[in-house]
C-alpha positions as CSV (number, residue, x, y, z in Angstrom):
1,M,43.8,51.0,-61.3
2,Y,44.1,48.3,-64.5
3,D,40.8,47.5,-66.5
4,S,40.3,44.2,-67.8
5,I,44.3,42.8,-69.5
6,I,42.5,41.0,-72.2
7,P,39.9,42.6,-74.9
8,D,37.4,41.0,-76.2
9,A,39.4,40.2,-79.7
10,L,42.0,38.5,-78.1
11,D,39.6,36.1,-76.5
12,T,40.9,33.0,-78.0
13,E,43.4,30.6,-77.9
14,D,45.6,31.2,-81.0
15,T,45.6,34.6,-80.5
16,L,46.7,34.3,-76.8
17,K,49.3,31.8,-77.7
18,G,53.0,33.0,-76.6
19,K,51.7,36.2,-75.1
20,Y,53.4,36.9,-71.5
21,L,52.3,39.1,-68.5
22,T,55.9,40.3,-67.4
23,F,55.6,41.4,-63.4
24,F,58.9,41.9,-61.4
25,L,59.9,40.5,-58.2
26,G,63.0,42.5,-56.7
27,E,64.9,42.5,-59.7
28,E,63.6,39.0,-61.0
29,C,61.5,39.3,-64.6
30,Y,58.7,36.4,-64.5
31,G,56.2,36.1,-66.9
32,I,53.0,33.8,-66.9
33,E,50.9,33.2,-70.1
34,I,48.2,35.5,-70.5
35,R,45.6,32.7,-71.1
36,Y,45.4,33.0,-67.1
37,V,44.8,36.5,-66.3
38,I,41.8,37.9,-66.3
39,E,42.6,41.2,-65.0
40,I,45.1,43.8,-63.2
41,I,44.1,45.2,-59.8
42,G,46.1,47.9,-57.2
43,I,47.1,46.4,-54.1
44,Q,43.8,47.2,-52.0
45,G,42.9,46.0,-48.2
46,I,43.3,42.3,-47.6
47,T,41.5,39.9,-45.3
48,E,42.9,37.5,-43.1
49,I,41.8,33.7,-42.8
50,P,43.7,31.7,-40.5
51,E,44.9,28.4,-40.7
52,L,46.4,29.0,-44.4
53,P,49.5,28.8,-45.5
54,A,51.8,32.1,-44.9
55,Y,52.0,32.6,-48.7
56,I,48.2,33.1,-49.0
57,K,47.8,37.3,-47.3
58,G,44.1,36.8,-47.4
59,I,40.7,37.6,-49.6
60,I,40.1,40.2,-51.3
61,N,36.9,41.6,-52.6
62,L,36.5,42.2,-56.3
63,R,33.5,43.4,-57.3
64,G,31.2,41.3,-55.2
65,Q,33.7,38.4,-56.0
66,I,35.8,36.7,-53.1
67,I,39.0,35.7,-54.1
68,P,42.0,34.6,-52.3
69,V,45.7,36.7,-52.5
70,M,49.0,34.8,-52.7
71,D,52.0,36.8,-52.1
72,M,54.3,35.7,-55.0
73,R,57.3,36.4,-53.2
74,M,56.3,34.7,-50.2
75,R,55.1,31.5,-52.4
76,F,58.8,31.4,-53.7
77,R,60.2,31.7,-50.4
78,R,61.9,35.3,-51.1
79,P,61.5,37.9,-47.8
80,F,58.4,39.8,-47.5
81,K,58.4,44.0,-49.1
82,E,56.1,46.5,-47.5
83,Y,53.6,46.9,-50.3
84,N,53.4,50.5,-52.1
85,D,51.4,52.0,-55.0
86,R,53.6,50.0,-57.6
87,T,52.4,46.6,-56.2
88,C,49.7,45.3,-57.9
89,V,47.3,42.1,-57.6
90,V,47.0,40.0,-60.9
91,V,43.9,37.7,-61.2
92,V,43.8,34.5,-62.4
93,V,42.1,31.2,-62.9
94,I,44.2,28.0,-62.4
95,K,42.1,24.6,-61.6
96,N,39.1,26.5,-61.8
97,V,40.1,28.7,-58.8
98,S,40.2,32.5,-59.2
99,L,43.4,33.8,-57.2
100,G,45.1,37.0,-56.9
101,L,48.8,36.9,-57.2
102,I,50.4,40.0,-55.7
103,V,53.5,40.9,-57.4
104,D,56.0,44.3,-56.6
105,N,54.5,45.6,-60.5
106,V,53.5,44.5,-63.9
107,A,55.9,45.3,-66.6
108,D,54.4,44.6,-69.6
109,V,52.3,41.7,-72.2
110,I,54.8,40.5,-73.9
111,D,55.2,37.8,-77.8
112,I,57.8,35.1,-76.7
113,P,58.1,32.8,-79.4
114,D,58.4,28.8,-78.3
115,E,62.1,28.7,-80.3
116,E,62.9,31.8,-77.4
117,I,62.2,29.6,-74.3
118,V,64.9,27.3,-73.0
119,P,64.5,24.5,-70.0
120,P,65.6,25.9,-66.4
121,P,68.9,24.4,-65.4
122,N,69.1,20.8,-63.5
123,A,70.8,22.9,-61.0
124,I,70.8,20.6,-57.2
125,D,70.2,23.4,-55.3
126,T,67.5,25.8,-57.2
127,D,63.8,24.7,-56.7
128,Y,62.4,25.3,-60.0
129,R,59.1,23.5,-60.1
130,F,57.1,26.3,-61.1
131,V,59.1,27.6,-64.0
132,K,58.6,26.0,-67.5
133,G,61.1,27.8,-68.7
134,I,63.9,30.9,-69.7
135,S,63.5,33.8,-71.7
136,K,66.3,35.7,-72.1
137,M,64.8,37.7,-75.2
138,G,65.9,41.1,-75.7
139,G,68.6,40.6,-73.6
140,Q,66.6,40.3,-70.3
141,I,65.8,36.9,-68.4
142,R,62.3,36.3,-67.8
143,L,61.9,33.2,-65.5
144,L,58.2,31.7,-67.2
145,L,55.9,30.1,-64.7
146,E,53.8,27.3,-65.0
147,C,50.7,28.5,-63.8
148,E,49.1,25.7,-63.1
149,K,51.7,24.7,-60.5
150,I,51.8,28.3,-58.5
151,L,48.4,26.4,-56.9
152,G,48.5,22.3,-56.3
153,E,45.3,20.3,-56.2
154,D,45.4,20.0,-52.7
155,E,46.3,23.7,-51.8
156,A,42.9,24.3,-54.5
157,E,40.6,22.5,-52.5
158,E,41.5,24.1,-49.3
159,L,40.8,27.7,-50.5
160,V,38.0,26.2,-51.8
161,S,37.1,24.8,-48.6
162,S,38.0,28.1,-46.7
163,I,35.5,30.2,-48.1
164,N,33.1,28.4,-48.7
165,Q,33.4,28.4,-44.7
166,L,32.7,32.1,-44.1
């Protein structure tokens, strides 16, 4: 469905700075730094692995590589939504672990300059631990995620251990 999101010519840190892949979970728009993204694929068959957190849906086989997949709705404590033809898996590398992020649909790759990003508000009843900033560029609010926080150190080790036992 999708090929590699990052052309070879763009494979430098300077060229990738300020570029975000945006995607939706319901009506909310999110962004992740493009430097973490390897590719985007359509949803495919997922093999469940017992005793992992509920938001880790299982593993997929991507051209011979076993990739754990995380449902971003469930990670953010949102209600589960049945997957459809718009559902995508964004394959990223976090803490040296390849991970598929299941999202409702991918929107675009956009440039967001640092001056267009504000820190999340200090709301007592809202969990912003995954959000590094908010962009209101073009009149649309985008929650920009801190990829390194999506998968904690212990979670990364647990995933690698579970996959190695297969």
